[in-house]
Every structure is written in C-alpha cells, then in structure tokens.
C-alpha positions in Angstrom: 0.0 0.0 0.0 1.2 3.5 -0.8 2.0 5.8 2.1 -0.7 8.1 0.8 -3.5 5.6 0.2 -4.8 5.8 3.7 -5.0 9.6 3.8 -8.8 9.7 2.9 -9.5 7.3 5.8 -7.4 9.4 8.2 -9.1 12.6 7.1 -12.6 11.0 7.7 -11.5 10.2 11.3 -10.2 13.7 11.9 -13.3 15.3 10.3 -15.5 13.2 12.6 -13.5 14.5 15.6 -14.1 18.1 14.4 -17.8 17.5 14.0 -18.1 16.0 17.5 -16.3 19.0 19.0 -18.8 21.3 17.4 -21.7 19.2 18.4 -20.5 19.3 22.0 -20.0 23.0 21.9 -16.3 23.2 21.7 -14.6 25.4 19.0 -12.0 23.5 16.9 -10.8 26.9 15.4 -11.1 29.5 18.1 -10.6 33.1 17.2 -8.3 33.9 20.1 -6.3 32.2 22.9 -4.5 33.7 25.8 -0.9 33.1 24.5 1.5 34.9 26.8 4.9 33.5 25.7 6.6 32.0 22.7 8.6 28.8 22.7 11.7 30.7 21.7 11.3 33.1 24.7 11.0 30.2 27.1 14.1 28.4 25.6 16.1 31.6 25.9 15.0 32.5 29.4 14.8 29.0 31.0 17.0 26.8 28.8 19.6 26.3 31.5 17.4 25.0 34.3 18.7 22.0 36.2 17.0 18.7 35.7 13.9 18.1 37.9 13.3 21.9 38.5 9.7 23.2 38.6 9.0 26.9 38.7 5.4 26.8 39.8 5.2 30.6 40.1 6.1 31.0 36.4 2.8 30.5 34.6 2.7 30.7 30.8 0.3 30.2 28.0 1.9 28.8 24.8 0.7 27.4 21.5 2.2 25.2 18.8 1.8 22.3 16.4 1.8 18.8 17.9 4.8 17.0 16.3 5.2 14.1 18.8 2.9 12.6 21.4 3.4 9.6 23.7 1.8 8.4 26.8 3.3 6.8 29.9 0.6 5.7 32.2 -1.0 8.7 33.7 1.2 11.2 31.8 1.3 12.5 28.2 4.5 13.8 26.7 3.8 16.1 23.8 6.3 18.0 21.6 5.0 21.4 20.3 6.7 23.2 17.4 6.2 26.9 16.6 6.4 28.5 13.2 10.2 29.1 13.2 10.7 25.4 14.2 11.4 25.9 17.9 10.2 23.0 20.0 9.3 22.4 23.6 7.9 19.5 25.6 4.5 19.7 27.3 3.6 17.4 30.1 0.0 16.6 30.8 -0.7 14.7 33.9 -3.9 13.1 35.2 -3.3 14.9 38.5 -3.0 18.3 37.0 -5.7 18.4 34.3 -8.1 15.7 35.5 -9.5 12.5 33.9 -12.0 14.2 31.7 -9.5 16.5 30.1 -6.9 13.6 29.7 -9.6 11.5 28.0 -10.6 14.3 25.8 -6.9 15.0 24.8 -6.5 11.3 23.9 -9.7 11.2 21.9 -9.4 14.6 20.0 -5.7 15.4 19.5 -3.7 14.1 16.5 -0.3 14.8 15.2 -0.3 18.1 13.2 -3.0 19.8 15.4 -2.3 23.2 16.9 -3.0 23.3 20.6 -2.8 25.8 23.4 -1.6 24.9 26.9 -1.2 26.9 30.0 0.8 25.8 33.0 4.1 26.4 34.8 7.7 26.1 33.5 10.2 23.5 34.6 12.3 20.6 33.5 11.7 16.9 33.4 13.9 14.4 35.4 15.9 14.0 32.2 16.5 17.8 32.0 14.1 18.5 29.1 12.6 22.0 29.3 8.9 21.6 29.7 5.6 23.3 30.4 3.7 21.4 33.0 0.1 21.8 31.8 -2.8 22.7 33.9 -5.1 23.3 31.0 -5.2 22.7 27.2 -7.4 23.8 24.3 -7.6 23.0 20.6 -6.2 25.9 18.6 -6.7 24.4 15.1 -7.8 20.9 14.2 -5.7 19.5 11.3 -7.9 17.5 8.9 -4.9 16.2 7.0 -2.2 14.1 8.6 1.5 15.1 8.4 3.7 13.2 6.0 5.2 10.0 7.2 8.9 10.2 7.9 11.7 7.6 8.0 15.4 7.7 9.0 18.0 7.0 6.4 21.1 5.0 7.0 23.1 8.2 7.8 20.6 9.3 10.4 18.9 11.9 8.2 15.2 12.1 8.7 13.3 12.1 5.4 9.7 12.5 4.5 8.5 14.4 1.4 10.2 13.7 -1.9 12.0 16.6 -3.6 9.2 17.0 -6.0 6.5 17.1 -3.3 8.7 19.6 -1.3 8.2 22.2 -3.9 4.6 21.3 -4.7 3.5 21.3 -1.1 5.9 23.9 0.4 3.7 24.3 3.5 4.4 20.8 4.4 8.1 21.2 3.6 8.2 24.2 6.0 6.5 22.2 8.8 8.8 19.2 8.4 12.2 20.4 7.4 14.3 22.9 9.3 16.3 23.5 6.1 13.2 24.8 4.3 12.5 27.3 7.1 16.2 28.3 7.1 16.0 29.1 3.4 13.1 31.5 4.0 15.1 33.2 6.7 18.2 33.4 4.5 16.3 34.8 1.6 14.7 37.5 3.8 18.1 38.4 5.3 19.6 38.8 1.8 16.8 41.0 0.6 17.1 43.2 3.8 20.9 43.5 3.2 20.5 44.5 -0.4 18.0 47.2 0.4 20.1 48.6 3.3 23.1 48.7 1.0 21.2 50.6 -1.6 19.9 53.0 1.0 23.4 53.6 2.2 24.4 54.5 -1.3 21.4 56.9 -1.7 19.6 54.8 -4.3 15.8 55.2 -4.7 13.6 52.1 -4.9 10.6 52.4 -7.3 8.1 50.1 -8.9 7.5 49.7 -12.6 4.6 48.1 -14.6 4.3 44.4 -14.8 1.8 44.6 -17.6 3.4 46.2 -20.7 2.2 46.9 -24.2 5.6 46.0 -25.6 8.2 43.6 -24.3 11.8 44.8 -24.0 14.8 45.2 -21.8 16.1 41.7 -22.4 16.4 39.0 -25.0 13.7 36.6 -23.9 10.3 35.1 -24.8 7.4 36.9 -23.1 4.2 35.6 -21.6 1.1 37.2 -23.3 -2.2 38.2 -21.7 -5.2 40.3 -22.5 -6.8 43.3 -20.9 -10.5 43.2 -21.3 -11.1 46.9 -20.4 -9.0 48.1 -23.4 -9.4 44.9 -25.6 -5.6 44.8 -26.0 -3.0 42.1 -25.8 -0.3 42.8 -23.2 2.9 41.1 -22.1 4.1 40.3 -18.6 7.4 42.1 -18.2 10.7 40.3 -19.0 12.7 43.1 -17.4 12.3 46.4 -15.6 15.1 48.2 -17.6 13.2 50.4 -20.0 11.0 52.0 -17.3 13.9 52.4 -14.9 15.8 54.2 -17.6 12.8 56.5 -18.0 13.2 57.3 -14.3 16.9 58.2 -14.9 15.8 60.6 -17.7 13.4 62.1 -15.2 16.2 62.9 -12.8 16.2 59.9 -10.4 20.0 59.5 -10.8 20.3 56.4 -8.6 17.4 54.0 -9.0 16.7 50.3 -8.4 13.8 47.8 -8.3 13.4 44.3 -6.9 10.5 42.6 -8.5 9.1 39.6 -10.4 9.7 39.2 -14.1 8.4 36.5 -16.4 10.1 34.7 -19.2 8.4 32.0 -21.2 11.4 29.7 -21.5 12.9 26.7 -19.9 12.5 25.5 -16.3 15.5 23.6 -14.7 17.9 23.8 -11.8 19.0 27.4 -12.8 15.9 28.7 -14.6 12.4 29.5 -13.4 9.7 31.1 -15.6 8.8 33.5 -12.8 11.7 34.9 -10.8 12.8 37.9 -8.8 15.1 40.4 -10.6 17.1 43.2 -9.1 17.9 46.0 -11.6 19.8 49.2 -10.7 20.9 52.3 -12.7 23.3 55.1 -11.8 23.7 58.3 -13.8 27.3 59.0 -14.6 28.3 55.5 -13.8 29.8 52.8 -16.1 30.0 49.0 -16.1 33.0 49.4 -13.9 30.9 51.3 -11.4 28.3 48.6 -11.4 31.0 45.9 -10.9 32.1 47.6 -7.7 28.4 47.9 -6.6 27.6 44.3 -7.4 30.6 42.8 -5.7 29.8 44.9 -2.6 26.1 43.9 -2.6 26.9 40.2 -2.8 29.7 40.3 -0.2 27.8 42.4 2.2 24.7 40.2 1.8 26.9 37.2 2.7 28.3 39.0 5.8 24.9 40.2 7.0 23.3 36.8 6.5 26.1 34.3 7.4 28.6 36.4 9.2 31.3 35.8 6.6 32.1 36.0 2.9 33.0 32.3 3.1 29.7 30.5 2.9 28.9 26.8 3.5 27.0 25.2 0.7 24.3 22.5 0.9 26.9 19.7 0.3 29.0 20.9 3.2 31.8 22.5 1.2 32.9 26.1 1.7 32.8 28.7 -1.0 34.8 31.9 -0.9 33.1 35.1 -2.1 35.7 37.4 -0.5 38.5 39.5 -1.9 38.7 41.1 -5.4 36.9 39.0 -7.9 38.5 37.7 -11.1 38.0 39.5 -14.4 38.3 37.9 -17.9 37.3 38.9 -21.4 34.9 36.8 -23.5 36.8 36.5 -26.8 40.3 36.0 -25.4 39.0 33.3 -22.9 37.1 31.6 -25.8 40.3 31.7 -27.9 42.3 30.1 -25.1 39.7 27.3 -24.7 39.6 26.6 -28.4 43.3 26.9 -29.1 42.7 29.4 -31.9 42.1 33.1 -32.1 38.4 34.0 -32.1 37.4 37.7 -32.5 34.3 39.7 -33.1 35.2 39.5 -36.8 35.4 35.8 -37.0 33.0 34.7 -39.8 29.6 33.3 -38.9 30.2 30.2 -41.0 33.4 29.3 -39.0 31.7 29.9 -35.7 28.8 27.6 -36.8 31.3 24.9 -37.7 32.9 25.1 -34.3 29.5 25.0 -32.6 28.6 21.9 -34.6 31.8 20.1 -33.6 30.9 20.7 -30.0 27.3 19.4 -30.5 25.7 22.9 -30.1 22.6 23.7 -32.2 22.8 26.9 -34.3 19.5 28.6 -35.3 19.2 30.1 -38.7 18.6 33.5 -37.2 21.5 33.4 -34.8 23.9 36.3 -35.2 27.7 35.6 -35.0 27.9 37.0 -31.5 25.2 34.6 -30.2 27.0 31.6 -31.7 30.3 32.8 -30.1 28.5 33.2 -26.7 26.9 29.8 -26.9 30.3 28.2 -27.6 31.9 30.2 -24.8 29.2 29.1 -22.4 29.8 25.5 -23.1 33.6 25.6 -22.9 34.3 28.4 -20.4 31.2 29.7 -18.6 30.0 26.5 -17.1 33.4 25.9 -15.6 33.9 29.3 -13.9 33.8 28.2 -10.3 35.1 31.3 -8.4 33.2 34.6 -8.8 34.2 36.0 -12.2 33.3 39.1 -14.2 33.3 38.2 -17.9 33.8 41.5 -19.9 33.2 42.9 -23.3 30.5 41.2 -25.2 29.6 41.5 -29.0 27.5 44.4 -30.1 25.1 42.2 -32.1 23.8 40.6 -28.9 23.7 43.7 -26.7 21.2 46.2 -28.3 20.9 48.3 -25.1 24.6 48.6 -24.4 27.1 51.3 -25.2 29.7 50.4 -27.7 33.2 49.8 -26.3 35.3 53.0 -26.3 38.5 51.3 -27.7 37.4 47.9 -29.1 35.3 48.1 -32.2 32.4 45.6 -32.5 32.3 45.1 -28.7 30.2 46.6 -26.0 30.9 47.6 -22.4 29.1 44.8 -20.8 30.0 42.1 -18.2 28.3 39.0 -17.0 29.0 37.7 -13.4 29.4 34.0 -12.9 29.2 32.4 -9.5 29.8 28.7 -9.3 29.4 28.4 -13.1 26.0 30.1 -13.1 25.4 33.5 -14.7 24.1 35.5 -11.8 24.2 39.2 -12.9 25.0 41.4 -15.9 25.8 45.1 -16.3 26.3 47.7 -19.0 27.7 51.0 -19.7 24.3 52.1 -20.9 23.7 53.2 -24.5 22.7 56.9 -24.3 22.6 57.9 -28.0 18.9 57.7 -29.1 19.9 57.7 -32.8 22.0 54.5 -32.3 19.4 53.1 -30.0 16.8 53.5 -32.8 19.1 51.7 -35.2 19.6 48.9 -32.8 15.9 48.5 -32.3 15.4 48.4 -36.1 18.0 45.6 -36.2 16.1 43.8 -33.5 12.9 44.1 -35.6 14.6 42.5 -38.6 15.9 39.7 -36.3 12.3 39.1 -35.1 11.1 39.0 -38.8 13.8 36.4 -39.4 12.3 34.2 -36.7 14.2 35.2 -33.5 11.6 34.8 -30.7 13.7 36.7 -28.2 14.3 39.8 -30.3 13.1 43.1 -28.8 10.3 45.3 -30.2 10.7 48.8 -31.3 9.5 51.0 -28.4 8.7 54.5 -29.6 7.7 55.7 -26.0 11.1 54.6 -24.7 12.9 56.3 -27.6 11.0 59.5 -26.9 12.3 59.4 -23.4 15.8 58.8 -24.6 15.5 61.7 -27.0 14.8 63.9 -23.9 18.4 63.3 -22.9 19.6 60.2 -21.1 22.8 60.9 -19.1 25.8 58.6 -19.2 24.9 55.7 -16.9 25.8 52.3 -15.6 23.1 49.6 -15.3 23.0 46.2 -13.6 20.6 43.3 -13.4 20.9 40.4 -11.0 18.7 37.4 -10.4 17.9 37.1 -6.7 17.0 33.4 -7.0 20.3 32.7 -8.7 22.2 34.7 -6.1 20.6 32.5 -3.5 21.8 29.4 -5.3 25.3 30.8 -5.3 25.1 31.5 -1.6 23.6 28.2 -0.6 24.4 25.6 -3.3 20.7 24.7 -3.6 18.8 24.5 -6.9 16.7 27.5 -7.9 13.4 25.9 -6.9 14.6 25.4 -3.4 15.4 29.2 -3.1 11.9 30.3 -4.1 9.3 29.9 -1.4 6.6 28.9 -3.8 8.0 28.1 -7.3 5.8 27.5 -10.3 5.6 23.8 -11.1 3.7 21.9 -13.8 0.3 20.7 -12.6 -0.2 17.0 -12.2 -2.6 15.2 -14.4 
C-alpha cells in the first residue's frame, strides 16, 4: 500500500472529531487564545534550568503544532513546534488536568494539530525544558495528517520527496528545518540588499508588470489580454526600459526588486517566474556597477552568514571574498579553443565550431550569439570562483554602449558564481539615434524568426530623446544569487516556485 492511500480514511476520522467537538459546543478553530509567551522566549530564558526543576510561580500560555505525542501511564509527553521550528515539551498529567481532560486529549488530538496549553515552566527528570500543563485547548484541528517520515542510514530524517517539497511547500516548511532556514536566508539577503542601496542613496521604485511592448532583455514573453481596453499585453521580461525613463526624469540612482516572467525553460537554474534586481546610476559605467555588485553580494553574505565564506548545501565552503577575477569573452574563448576568435570571425566558421561541439545553431543566430553559446559550453559552465566576464559582442547587446576602444564590442559584463550566470551590467547606450538603429536591427531579427528579439519601443525612444545621461546599469537574479550563496537548486530558493500541474 502507498503511504498516501490511507489519507482519505485518516481525514474522515479527523473530520469526525471536528464534527463531534462542534456538536458538544467546543470550538475547533477559536478566534483567540491567551498566549503569553513564545517557545523561543521560554528556551532563551529558562533553557539552563537544572533537571527536575519546577517553577510553579512562572505561569505561561503557549501554542504550537503537535509533532510528537506519547503516553506513559497517567502522563502525556507532547512536543510542540512553533512557526520558526522551535520545540518544547509539554507534560499533561492526570493529576494536573483531571481524567475528563486527559480522556478528551487522547480522543481529540492528532499529530499536526495546533493546541494551546497553560501551565508552569520546569524541566523533566531528564532535564528537558517543559511546560507542566494545567489546561489545554484545541487551537486548530488539522484535517490532513502530516507526511510519514523515516530515518535514512546516515541518520537523516526524510519524508517528502524533492518533487513534493516544492509542490507542497507548506508541508516542507513544517517538516524540514532546512526549508525554514531558506526562507530566513532569503529574507536576510533582501534586507541586506535594500540597506546597502539605502546607504548609497539609491531610490527604490516600482515599474509596470503589464506592458504593451516587451523589452529590456532578449527573452520570450508571456502574453495576456486586458478586457477593459481589448488589447493584448505582455508580462514584463525586465524592468530596464522603465527604470531608464526614471533616470531621464532625474532619479539618478534607482533600483527595483520585482518579479519578471520569461516563457522559456525550467530547470535547476531557470524559473519562468523569478525575482530580478535592476539598478541604474547616472554618470556610472559598467566598472561602477561591478564595484556595486561585488559589494552587494559580499555584504549580503556578511549580513546573512557572518562571513564572505559560505557553507554550501553539500557541506563544502565557497569563498566570495576579496577582489573577484575578471576575464574577457573573446580571449578566454580563444584560449579554450586553441585558436584566435574575435568579433570579426565569420559566422560560418563559428557555426562549424559549434557543430563540432554538439551545439545547435538557429538560422537567425547572429555571430555574437553563436560565439557566446560556444563560450558558455567551454568556459562559462566551468567558472567556479566569482568571475566578471567582460566585453560582449555588439550584435547581442542592443541596449549597451559600444566599447570605447574595441570596435564591435560593448561595455558589458556577466558575473558567474559557481558556473552560473548571476548578474549582468552595461555602460548604458545613451545615444537615441544609435538606439533606434539597434531597435530596427532587432525588428529585422524578429522578422527572421528570433523569438527573443526586442520590439521597437517609440515611447522609450521618446524618453531617450529627452536626454539620457551617461549611466551604468546592472541586473541580478535574486534566486540565482541564493543558489550561489547556498548551493541549492533554484526551486529550493523560491518559497513557492511555479511547477507543472499533475494530471
């Protein structure tokens, strides 16, 4: 029998208990209970009590989820867990609560229920911090049982499969301390980023999620429809074009942290819905944004873990400290291939190299895209330490300023952490005439079948024509940053990732 086949029967039993409580005038989901302390507070204040101590004058009311329950004659030992995962033992004795309440506890309470208990603080004879209950009440009757768990050979307690952990994150959070810790880590990283931006006098703004045109990145968009205007719209693939409008308007240092949506693959490093950080600074360059990005990541590690050396999920250490390595795309590609490759290398030769390495080449792929794909396979996937990869081809970077001394290249870098592209930055293109030419080239690429080509955005060009100052811009995937800091897959770093429905 599957471990899940008996769930309907268990739910029926639990539902009957709920119904009986209501019939007898007891509320299975009360609106309020006299909670006076948290489990964490009790552990902090009384965690060092000697074994066998009872503080009868320290009366508390606590609540939590029942994770363990066992009986020993006239005594129940119950383990309660709060939201953050703190646990405490509750001792219900026949002498303290009476036979009626003991019988009711035995008949009504199941693992997974939330209960309230009041009583005094102490420790058991074995030294376990406990609340000696004088009263208990149901706080929330759980109609579904908790997942069954088992202990692996190495002692690790396992329950939900990896797939079910992301499909039923609420259960994952109940059962696994690591899942709760990921939520805490993500929150701490976000707090650190915002504090760092505030220290640098950046302004946080919000830009539209629904957009009439998709732009700001090379990606396939999701489409939707607004009934009020009878128009097709796109979910944004980036925040760039609106943040640049803000810079035109005089917000010289601006950033946004928000959801973007790309209708592409889903794997260990890609999610169709993810959180993107974008920042722009007037009179900055891609060098300015490199300094910013390194500091943001290193400070986030310090604030969250206390060190720039982080411990990954597999137990190994990863060093984010010091000055990060810098390489250039074409020279590093040339070194990997053993022949010189430049921005002027013919498309046909690049296609031949790609084919030799088993890489597909689309008919619409420009030379720079083919070179980047080869580089990703031979170099990018193997960049373990934090590395800035600089100076990308112009034909793949339509929003980037051309390099000041290297024709055909742009002032763009990508940041790789543990072989994963985590951030990108530009010296932003400020010339609206060149920007219009680049958009036209993108339109031609779209006509040739490139599904990721940008659309010509006249409203954005009108803003650029108002005068866009020299600026640096940076985009960083928050979920990928978390994978770099923790060593977990991208779905583990997102509290509730989108997953394909079953059936």
